[in-house]
BAZARO-292924 format. One record per atom (N, C-alpha, C): residue number from 0; residue in three letters; x, y, z. Coordinates in nm, 2 decimals, padded with zeros to 4 digits. Layout:
N
resi:resn:X:Y:Z
NUM:ala:X:Y:Z
...
***
This chain:
182
resi:resn:X:Y:Z
0:met:-07.98:-03.55:-21.84
0:met:-07.96:-03.64:-21.74
0:met:-07.95:-03.57:-21.60
1:ala:-08.04:-03.61:-21.51
1:ala:-08.04:-03.54:-21.38
1:ala:-07.91:-03.57:-21.30
2:thr:-07.84:-03.46:-21.26
2:thr:-07.71:-03.47:-21.20
2:thr:-07.72:-03.40:-21.06
3:val:-07.66:-03.46:-20.96
3:val:-07.65:-03.40:-20.83
3:val:-07.50:-03.38:-20.79
4:leu:-07.47:-03.27:-20.72
4:leu:-07.34:-03.25:-20.66
4:leu:-07.35:-03.30:-20.51
5:leu:-07.27:-03.39:-20.47
5:leu:-07.26:-03.44:-20.34
5:leu:-07.13:-03.39:-20.27
6:val:-07.14:-03.30:-20.18
6:val:-07.03:-03.24:-20.11
6:val:-07.02:-03.32:-19.97
7:val:-06.91:-03.39:-19.96
7:val:-06.89:-03.49:-19.85
7:val:-06.80:-03.43:-19.74
8:asp:-06.86:-03.42:-19.62
8:asp:-06.80:-03.40:-19.49
8:asp:-06.70:-03.28:-19.48
9:met:-06.74:-03.17:-19.54
9:met:-06.66:-03.05:-19.53
9:met:-06.67:-02.98:-19.39
10:gln:-06.61:-03.05:-19.29
10:gln:-06.63:-03.01:-19.15
10:gln:-06.50:-02.96:-19.09
11:his:-06.52:-02.89:-18.98
11:his:-06.41:-02.82:-18.92
11:his:-06.29:-02.92:-18.89
12:val:-06.32:-03.04:-18.85
12:val:-06.21:-03.13:-18.81
12:val:-06.12:-03.16:-18.93
13:phe:-06.17:-03.15:-19.05
13:phe:-06.10:-03.18:-19.17
13:phe:-06.04:-03.05:-19.24
14:leu:-06.05:-02.94:-19.18
14:leu:-06.02:-02.81:-19.24
14:leu:-05.88:-02.81:-19.31
15:ser:-05.78:-02.87:-19.24
15:ser:-05.65:-02.87:-19.30
15:ser:-05.64:-02.95:-19.43
16:met:-05.73:-03.04:-19.45
16:met:-05.74:-03.12:-19.57
16:met:-05.81:-03.06:-19.69
17:thr:-05.87:-02.94:-19.66
17:thr:-05.96:-02.88:-19.76
17:thr:-05.90:-02.76:-19.83
18:arg:-05.78:-02.72:-19.79
18:arg:-05.72:-02.60:-19.84
18:arg:-05.72:-02.59:-19.99
19:thr:-05.67:-02.69:-20.06
19:thr:-05.66:-02.69:-20.21
19:thr:-05.80:-02.72:-20.27
20:ala:-05.88:-02.81:-20.21
20:ala:-06.01:-02.85:-20.26
20:ala:-06.12:-02.74:-20.25
21:leu:-06.11:-02.66:-20.14
21:leu:-06.22:-02.57:-20.11
21:leu:-06.26:-02.47:-20.22
22:pro:-06.16:-02.41:-20.28
22:pro:-06.20:-02.31:-20.39
22:pro:-06.27:-02.38:-20.51
23:asn:-06.23:-02.51:-20.53
23:asn:-06.30:-02.58:-20.64
23:asn:-06.43:-02.63:-20.60
24:ile:-06.45:-02.67:-20.47
24:ile:-06.58:-02.71:-20.42
24:ile:-06.68:-02.59:-20.43
25:leu:-06.63:-02.47:-20.39
25:leu:-06.71:-02.35:-20.40
25:leu:-06.75:-02.32:-20.55
26:lys:-06.66:-02.34:-20.64
26:lys:-06.68:-02.32:-20.78
26:lys:-06.79:-02.42:-20.83
27:leu:-06.78:-02.54:-20.79
27:leu:-06.88:-02.64:-20.83
27:leu:-07.02:-02.61:-20.77
28:cys:-07.02:-02.57:-20.64
28:cys:-07.15:-02.53:-20.58
28:cys:-07.21:-02.41:-20.65
29:ala:-07.13:-02.31:-20.69
29:ala:-07.18:-02.20:-20.76
29:ala:-07.24:-02.24:-20.90
30:his:-07.17:-02.33:-20.97
30:his:-07.21:-02.38:-21.10
30:his:-07.35:-02.45:-21.09
31:phe:-07.35:-02.54:-20.99
31:phe:-07.48:-02.62:-20.97
31:phe:-07.59:-02.53:-20.93
32:lys:-07.57:-02.43:-20.85
32:lys:-07.67:-02.34:-20.80
32:lys:-07.72:-02.26:-20.92
33:thr:-07.63:-02.20:-21.00
33:thr:-07.66:-02.12:-21.12
33:thr:-07.74:-02.20:-21.22
34:ala:-07.70:-02.33:-21.24
34:ala:-07.77:-02.42:-21.33
34:ala:-07.90:-02.48:-21.28
35:ala:-07.93:-02.45:-21.15
35:ala:-08.05:-02.50:-21.09
35:ala:-08.04:-02.66:-21.08
36:leu:-07.92:-02.71:-21.06
36:leu:-07.90:-02.85:-21.03
36:leu:-07.89:-02.88:-20.88
37:pro:-07.94:-02.99:-20.84
37:pro:-07.94:-03.02:-20.69
37:pro:-07.80:-03.03:-20.63
38:leu:-07.79:-02.98:-20.51
38:leu:-07.67:-03.00:-20.43
38:leu:-07.71:-03.07:-20.30
39:leu:-07.63:-03.16:-20.25
39:leu:-07.64:-03.23:-20.13
39:leu:-07.51:-03.22:-20.05
40:phe:-07.53:-03.23:-19.92
40:phe:-07.41:-03.22:-19.83
40:phe:-07.42:-03.33:-19.73
41:thr:-07.30:-03.39:-19.69
41:thr:-07.30:-03.48:-19.58
41:thr:-07.23:-03.42:-19.46
42:gln:-07.26:-03.48:-19.35
42:gln:-07.20:-03.43:-19.22
42:gln:-07.18:-03.56:-19.13
43:his:-07.06:-03.59:-19.11
43:his:-07.03:-03.71:-19.03
43:his:-07.02:-03.68:-18.88
44:gly:-07.09:-03.77:-18.80
44:gly:-07.09:-03.75:-18.66
44:gly:-07.14:-03.87:-18.58
45:his:-07.11:-03.87:-18.46
45:his:-07.15:-03.98:-18.37
45:his:-07.22:-03.92:-18.25
46:ser:-07.33:-03.98:-18.21
46:ser:-07.41:-03.94:-18.09
46:ser:-07.33:-03.97:-17.97
47:lys:-07.38:-03.91:-17.86
47:lys:-07.32:-03.94:-17.73
47:lys:-07.33:-04.09:-17.69
48:glu:-07.44:-04.15:-17.73
48:glu:-07.46:-04.29:-17.70
48:glu:-07.36:-04.37:-17.78
49:ala:-07.34:-04.34:-17.91
49:ala:-07.24:-04.41:-17.99
49:ala:-07.10:-04.40:-17.94
50:leu:-07.07:-04.29:-17.87
50:leu:-06.94:-04.27:-17.82
50:leu:-06.92:-04.32:-17.67
51:thr:-07.02:-04.40:-17.63
51:thr:-07.02:-04.45:-17.49
51:thr:-07.02:-04.61:-17.51
52:pro:-06.93:-04.67:-17.43
52:pro:-06.92:-04.82:-17.44
52:pro:-07.06:-04.89:-17.40
53:pro:-07.09:-05.00:-17.46
53:pro:-07.01:-05.07:-17.56
53:pro:-07.03:-05.00:-17.70
54:tyr:-06.92:-04.99:-17.77
54:tyr:-06.92:-04.92:-17.90
54:tyr:-06.98:-05.01:-18.01
55:arg:-07.10:-04.97:-18.06
55:arg:-07.17:-05.05:-18.16
55:arg:-07.12:-05.01:-18.30
56:asn:-07.08:-04.88:-18.32
56:asn:-07.04:-04.83:-18.45
56:asn:-06.90:-04.88:-18.48
57:gln:-06.88:-04.93:-18.60
57:gln:-06.75:-04.99:-18.64
57:gln:-06.64:-04.88:-18.64
58:leu:-06.67:-04.76:-18.69
58:leu:-06.57:-04.65:-18.69
58:leu:-06.53:-04.61:-18.55
59:val:-06.63:-04.60:-18.46
59:val:-06.59:-04.57:-18.32
59:val:-06.50:-04.68:-18.26
60:arg:-06.53:-04.80:-18.29
60:arg:-06.44:-04.91:-18.24
60:arg:-06.30:-04.90:-18.30
61:lys:-06.29:-04.86:-18.43
61:lys:-06.16:-04.85:-18.50
61:lys:-06.09:-04.73:-18.44
62:trp:-06.15:-04.61:-18.44
62:trp:-06.08:-04.49:-18.40
62:trp:-06.09:-04.45:-18.26
63:gly:-06.18:-04.52:-18.18
63:gly:-06.20:-04.48:-18.04
63:gly:-06.28:-04.36:-18.03
64:pro:-06.34:-04.34:-17.91
64:pro:-06.43:-04.22:-17.89
64:pro:-06.35:-04.09:-17.91
65:asp:-06.22:-04.08:-17.87
65:asp:-06.15:-03.96:-17.88
65:asp:-06.11:-03.93:-18.03
66:gly:-06.10:-04.03:-18.11
66:gly:-06.07:-04.01:-18.25
66:gly:-06.19:-04.00:-18.34
67:ser:-06.31:-04.00:-18.28
67:ser:-06.44:-03.99:-18.35
67:ser:-06.50:-03.85:-18.34
68:ile:-06.58:-03.82:-18.43
68:ile:-06.64:-03.68:-18.43
68:ile:-06.77:-03.68:-18.36
69:ala:-06.78:-03.61:-18.25
69:ala:-06.90:-03.60:-18.17
69:ala:-07.00:-03.50:-18.24
70:thr:-07.12:-03.55:-18.26
70:thr:-07.23:-03.47:-18.32
70:thr:-07.25:-03.35:-18.22
71:gly:-07.25:-03.23:-18.29
71:gly:-07.27:-03.11:-18.21
71:gly:-07.14:-03.04:-18.17
72:ser:-07.03:-03.10:-18.18
72:ser:-06.90:-03.04:-18.14
72:ser:-06.85:-02.95:-18.24
73:arg:-06.75:-02.87:-18.21
73:arg:-06.69:-02.78:-18.31
73:arg:-06.63:-02.85:-18.43
74:asp:-06.57:-02.96:-18.40
74:asp:-06.51:-03.05:-18.51
74:asp:-06.62:-03.09:-18.61
75:trp:-06.74:-03.12:-18.56
75:trp:-06.86:-03.16:-18.64
75:trp:-06.91:-03.06:-18.73
76:gln:-06.90:-02.93:-18.69
76:gln:-06.96:-02.82:-18.77
76:gln:-06.91:-02.81:-18.91
77:leu:-06.99:-02.78:-19.01
77:leu:-06.95:-02.76:-19.14
77:leu:-06.86:-02.63:-19.14
78:ile:-06.76:-02.63:-19.23
78:ile:-06.67:-02.51:-19.23
78:ile:-06.76:-02.39:-19.28
79:pro:-06.73:-02.27:-19.24
79:pro:-06.82:-02.16:-19.26
79:pro:-06.86:-02.14:-19.41
80:glu:-06.77:-02.15:-19.50
80:glu:-06.81:-02.12:-19.64
80:glu:-06.91:-02.23:-19.69
81:ile:-06.89:-02.35:-19.64
81:ile:-06.99:-02.46:-19.68
81:ile:-07.12:-02.44:-19.60
82:arg:-07.11:-02.41:-19.48
82:arg:-07.23:-02.40:-19.39
82:arg:-07.32:-02.29:-19.45
83:gln:-07.26:-02.19:-19.50
83:gln:-07.34:-02.08:-19.56
83:gln:-07.42:-02.13:-19.68
84:ile:-07.36:-02.21:-19.77
84:ile:-07.43:-02.27:-19.88
84:ile:-07.53:-02.38:-19.84
85:ala:-07.48:-02.46:-19.75
85:ala:-07.56:-02.58:-19.72
85:ala:-07.69:-02.55:-19.65
86:arg:-07.70:-02.43:-19.59
86:arg:-07.83:-02.39:-19.52
86:arg:-07.95:-02.39:-19.61
87:asp:-07.93:-02.38:-19.74
87:asp:-08.04:-02.38:-19.84
87:asp:-08.06:-02.52:-19.90
88:tyr:-07.99:-02.62:-19.86
88:tyr:-08.00:-02.75:-19.92
88:tyr:-08.00:-02.86:-19.81
89:arg:-08.03:-02.98:-19.86
89:arg:-08.03:-03.10:-19.77
89:arg:-07.89:-03.13:-19.72
90:val:-07.88:-03.16:-19.59
90:val:-07.76:-03.21:-19.53
90:val:-07.79:-03.35:-19.47
91:val:-07.72:-03.44:-19.52
91:val:-07.74:-03.58:-19.48
91:val:-07.65:-03.62:-19.37
92:ala:-07.70:-03.65:-19.25
92:ala:-07.62:-03.69:-19.14
92:ala:-07.58:-03.84:-19.16
93:lys:-07.45:-03.87:-19.13
93:lys:-07.40:-04.00:-19.15
93:lys:-07.31:-04.04:-19.04
94:asp:-07.29:-04.17:-19.01
94:asp:-07.19:-04.21:-18.91
94:asp:-07.10:-04.32:-18.95
95:thr:-07.08:-04.33:-19.08
95:thr:-06.99:-04.42:-19.14
95:thr:-06.94:-04.37:-19.27
96:tyr:-06.84:-04.43:-19.33
96:tyr:-06.78:-04.38:-19.45
96:tyr:-06.88:-04.36:-19.57
97:asp:-06.97:-04.46:-19.58
97:asp:-07.06:-04.47:-19.69
97:asp:-07.19:-04.38:-19.66
98:ala:-07.21:-04.28:-19.74
98:ala:-07.32:-04.19:-19.71
98:ala:-07.46:-04.25:-19.74
99:phe:-07.46:-04.37:-19.80
99:phe:-07.59:-04.43:-19.83
99:phe:-07.63:-04.52:-19.71
100:ile:-07.54:-04.57:-19.63
100:ile:-07.58:-04.66:-19.52
100:ile:-07.65:-04.59:-19.41
101:gly:-07.77:-04.63:-19.38
101:gly:-07.84:-04.57:-19.27
101:gly:-07.89:-04.43:-19.28
102:thr:-07.90:-04.38:-19.41
102:thr:-07.94:-04.24:-19.43
102:thr:-08.05:-04.24:-19.54
103:glu:-08.10:-04.12:-19.56
103:glu:-08.21:-04.10:-19.66
103:glu:-08.15:-04.07:-19.80
104:leu:-08.02:-04.07:-19.82
104:leu:-07.96:-04.03:-19.94
104:leu:-08.01:-04.11:-20.06
105:gly:-08.02:-04.24:-20.06
105:gly:-08.07:-04.32:-20.17
105:gly:-08.21:-04.28:-20.21
106:gly:-08.30:-04.26:-20.11
106:gly:-08.44:-04.23:-20.14
106:gly:-08.45:-04.09:-20.20
107:phe:-08.36:-04.00:-20.15
107:phe:-08.36:-03.86:-20.21
107:phe:-08.32:-03.87:-20.36
108:leu:-08.22:-03.94:-20.39
108:leu:-08.17:-03.95:-20.53
108:leu:-08.28:-04.02:-20.62
109:glu:-08.35:-04.12:-20.56
109:glu:-08.45:-04.19:-20.64
109:glu:-08.57:-04.09:-20.66
110:arg:-08.61:-04.02:-20.56
110:arg:-08.73:-03.93:-20.58
110:arg:-08.69:-03.82:-20.68
111:gly:-08.56:-03.78:-20.68
111:gly:-08.52:-03.67:-20.77
111:gly:-08.49:-03.72:-20.91
112:ser:-08.51:-03.85:-20.94
112:ser:-08.48:-03.91:-21.07
112:ser:-08.33:-03.88:-21.11
113:val:-08.24:-03.88:-21.01
113:val:-08.10:-03.86:-21.03
113:val:-08.04:-03.98:-21.11
114:glu:-07.96:-03.95:-21.21
114:glu:-07.89:-04.05:-21.28
114:glu:-07.74:-04.04:-21.27
115:arg:-07.69:-03.92:-21.23
115:arg:-07.54:-03.90:-21.21
115:arg:-07.51:-03.83:-21.08
116:val:-07.41:-03.88:-21.01
116:val:-07.37:-03.82:-20.89
116:val:-07.22:-03.77:-20.90
117:val:-07.20:-03.65:-20.87
117:val:-07.07:-03.59:-20.88
117:val:-07.02:-03.57:-20.73
118:val:-06.91:-03.63:-20.70
118:val:-06.87:-03.64:-20.56
118:val:-06.74:-03.56:-20.54
119:cys:-06.74:-03.47:-20.43
119:cys:-06.63:-03.40:-20.39
119:cys:-06.63:-03.39:-20.24
120:gly:-06.52:-03.34:-20.18
120:gly:-06.51:-03.32:-20.03
120:gly:-06.39:-03.39:-19.97
121:val:-06.41:-03.44:-19.85
121:val:-06.30:-03.51:-19.78
121:val:-06.36:-03.64:-19.71
122:met:-06.28:-03.73:-19.69
122:met:-06.14:-03.76:-19.73
122:met:-06.16:-03.84:-19.86
123:thr:-06.07:-03.81:-19.96
123:thr:-06.07:-03.87:-20.09
123:thr:-06.08:-04.02:-20.08
124:asp:-05.99:-04.08:-20.00
124:asp:-05.97:-04.22:-19.99
124:asp:-06.06:-04.29:-19.89
125:cys:-06.14:-04.22:-19.82
125:cys:-06.24:-04.28:-19.72
125:cys:-06.38:-04.25:-19.76
126:cys:-06.44:-04.14:-19.71
126:cys:-06.58:-04.11:-19.73
126:cys:-06.61:-04.08:-19.88
127:cys:-06.53:-04.00:-19.95
127:cys:-06.56:-03.97:-20.09
127:cys:-06.55:-04.09:-20.17
128:asp:-06.44:-04.17:-20.17
128:asp:-06.43:-04.29:-20.25
128:asp:-06.54:-04.39:-20.21
129:thr:-06.56:-04.42:-20.09
129:thr:-06.66:-04.52:-20.04
129:thr:-06.80:-04.48:-20.09
130:thr:-06.83:-04.35:-20.07
130:thr:-06.97:-04.31:-20.11
130:thr:-06.98:-04.31:-20.27
131:ala:-06.87:-04.27:-20.34
131:ala:-06.88:-04.27:-20.48
131:ala:-06.89:-04.41:-20.54
132:arg:-06.82:-04.51:-20.48
132:arg:-06.83:-04.65:-20.52
132:arg:-06.97:-04.70:-20.49
133:ser:-07.02:-04.66:-20.38
133:ser:-07.16:-04.70:-20.34
133:ser:-07.26:-04.65:-20.44
134:ala:-07.24:-04.52:-20.49
134:ala:-07.33:-04.47:-20.59
134:ala:-07.32:-04.55:-20.72
135:phe:-07.20:-04.57:-20.76
135:phe:-07.17:-04.65:-20.88
135:phe:-07.24:-04.79:-20.87
136:asn:-07.22:-04.86:-20.75
136:asn:-07.28:-04.99:-20.73
136:asn:-07.44:-04.99:-20.73
137:arg:-07.49:-04.87:-20.71
137:arg:-07.64:-04.85:-20.71
137:arg:-07.69:-04.81:-20.85
138:gly:-07.60:-04.80:-20.94
138:gly:-07.64:-04.78:-21.08
138:gly:-07.63:-04.63:-21.13
139:tyr:-07.57:-04.55:-21.05
139:tyr:-07.55:-04.41:-21.09
139:tyr:-07.42:-04.39:-21.16
140:glu:-07.43:-04.31:-21.27
140:glu:-07.30:-04.27:-21.33
140:glu:-07.23:-04.18:-21.22
141:thr:-07.11:-04.20:-21.20
141:thr:-07.04:-04.14:-21.08
141:thr:-06.91:-04.08:-21.13
142:trp:-06.90:-03.95:-21.09
142:trp:-06.77:-03.88:-21.11
142:trp:-06.71:-03.84:-20.98
143:leu:-06.58:-03.86:-20.96
143:leu:-06.51:-03.81:-20.85
143:leu:-06.42:-03.70:-20.89
144:val:-06.43:-03.58:-20.83
144:val:-06.36:-03.46:-20.87
144:val:-06.23:-03.45:-20.80
145:glu:-06.12:-03.48:-20.88
145:glu:-05.99:-03.49:-20.82
145:glu:-05.94:-03.36:-20.75
146:asp:-05.96:-03.25:-20.80
146:asp:-05.91:-03.12:-20.75
146:asp:-06.01:-03.06:-20.65
147:ala:-06.12:-03.13:-20.62
147:ala:-06.22:-03.08:-20.53
147:ala:-06.24:-03.18:-20.42
148:cys:-06.13:-03.26:-20.40
148:cys:-06.13:-03.36:-20.29
148:cys:-06.00:-03.34:-20.21
149:gly:-05.99:-03.38:-20.09
149:gly:-05.87:-03.37:-20.01
149:gly:-05.86:-03.48:-19.91
150:ser:-05.74:-03.51:-19.87
150:ser:-05.71:-03.62:-19.78
150:ser:-05.60:-03.58:-19.68
151:ala:-05.56:-03.68:-19.60
151:ala:-05.46:-03.65:-19.50
151:ala:-05.32:-03.62:-19.56
152:asn:-05.30:-03.68:-19.68
152:asn:-05.17:-03.65:-19.75
152:asn:-05.19:-03.69:-19.90
153:met:-05.10:-03.65:-19.98
153:met:-05.11:-03.67:-20.13
153:met:-05.11:-03.82:-20.16
154:lys:-05.04:-03.90:-20.09
154:lys:-05.03:-04.04:-20.12
154:lys:-05.17:-04.11:-20.11
155:gln:-05.24:-04.07:-20.00
155:gln:-05.38:-04.13:-19.98
155:gln:-05.47:-04.07:-20.08
156:his:-05.46:-03.94:-20.11
156:his:-05.55:-03.88:-20.21
156:his:-05.54:-03.95:-20.34
157:glu:-05.41:-03.96:-20.39
157:glu:-05.39:-04.03:-20.52
157:glu:-05.43:-04.17:-20.52
158:ala:-05.42:-04.24:-20.41
158:ala:-05.46:-04.38:-20.40
158:ala:-05.61:-04.39:-20.42
159:gly:-05.68:-04.30:-20.35
159:gly:-05.83:-04.30:-20.36
159:gly:-05.88:-04.28:-20.50
160:leu:-05.81:-04.18:-20.57
160:leu:-05.85:-04.15:-20.71
160:leu:-05.82:-04.26:-20.80
161:lys:-05.70:-04.32:-20.78
161:lys:-05.66:-04.43:-20.87
161:lys:-05.75:-04.55:-20.86
162:gly:-05.78:-04.59:-20.74
162:gly:-05.87:-04.71:-20.72
162:gly:-06.01:-04.68:-20.78
163:phe:-06.06:-04.56:-20.75
163:phe:-06.19:-04.53:-20.80
163:phe:-06.19:-04.53:-20.95
164:gly:-06.10:-04.46:-21.01
164:gly:-06.09:-04.44:-21.16
164:gly:-06.07:-04.57:-21.23
165:phe:-06.00:-04.67:-21.17
165:phe:-05.98:-04.80:-21.23
165:phe:-06.10:-04.88:-21.26
166:ala:-06.19:-04.88:-21.16
166:ala:-06.30:-04.98:-21.17
166:ala:-06.44:-04.92:-21.15
167:phe:-06.45:-04.79:-21.12
167:phe:-06.59:-04.75:-21.08
167:phe:-06.64:-04.63:-21.16
168:gly:-06.57:-04.52:-21.17
168:gly:-06.63:-04.41:-21.25
168:gly:-06.52:-04.32:-21.30
169:glu:-06.55:-04.21:-21.34
169:glu:-06.46:-04.12:-21.40
169:glu:-06.40:-04.03:-21.29
170:val:-06.27:-04.00:-21.30
170:val:-06.21:-03.90:-21.22
170:val:-06.18:-03.78:-21.31
171:leu:-06.24:-03.67:-21.27
171:leu:-06.24:-03.54:-21.35
171:leu:-06.19:-03.43:-21.27
172:thr:-06.15:-03.32:-21.33
172:thr:-06.12:-03.19:-21.27
172:thr:-06.25:-03.11:-21.26
173:thr:-06.24:-03.01:-21.17
173:thr:-06.35:-02.91:-21.16
173:thr:-06.39:-02.86:-21.30
174:glu:-06.28:-02.81:-21.37
174:glu:-06.30:-02.75:-21.50
174:glu:-06.37:-02.85:-21.60
175:glu:-06.33:-02.98:-21.59
175:glu:-06.40:-03.08:-21.68
175:glu:-06.54:-03.10:-21.65
176:val:-06.57:-03.10:-21.52
176:val:-06.71:-03.12:-21.47
176:val:-06.80:-03.00:-21.52
177:val:-06.75:-02.88:-21.50
177:val:-06.83:-02.76:-21.54
177:val:-06.85:-02.76:-21.69
178:lys:-06.74:-02.79:-21.77
178:lys:-06.75:-02.80:-21.91
178:lys:-06.85:-02.90:-21.96
179:arg:-06.85:-03.02:-21.90
179:arg:-06.94:-03.13:-21.94
179:arg:-07.09:-03.09:-21.91
180:leu:-07.11:-03.02:-21.80
180:leu:-07.25:-02.99:-21.76
180:leu:-07.30:-02.86:-21.82
181:ser:-07.21:-02.78:-21.89
181:ser:-07.26:-02.66:-21.95
181:ser:-07.32:-02.68:-22.08
***
């Protein structure tokens, strides 16, 4: 079964949320690279136009231009450990929680005959959960990696995992993912 690792929004603005998840994300990236399985990365950001009134993007309306990530800013940059890996792979630019909306992600997965999507990154209860649910709704077997995701706090992290695991896909540890794919 063709499986892809989707690393969501590992950007400087979310660095404090990645402390626990980052070592496991790096472990997953190394496993996928060694096994010659595809890796994909997302990078969330808003253009100067999107951050200028009138705000057409729902997230910019919700969080405001000061609470949104400006494309090209330091906050927008992938964290160094991820940037180093991602330079050899596709990085999908997105401007909403769901990495499928308005991006080439779906087409890439179809062209690669992908059947399973393994999701990790930040935030568990926003971009990771929303993108993983979207993958599930598009017919992909979807795994959300609990110890390779991070959020603003443990309550939000656990809520994202619980909701996803109840109705959408499996919630697994990094070790379980590696074992199943070996």
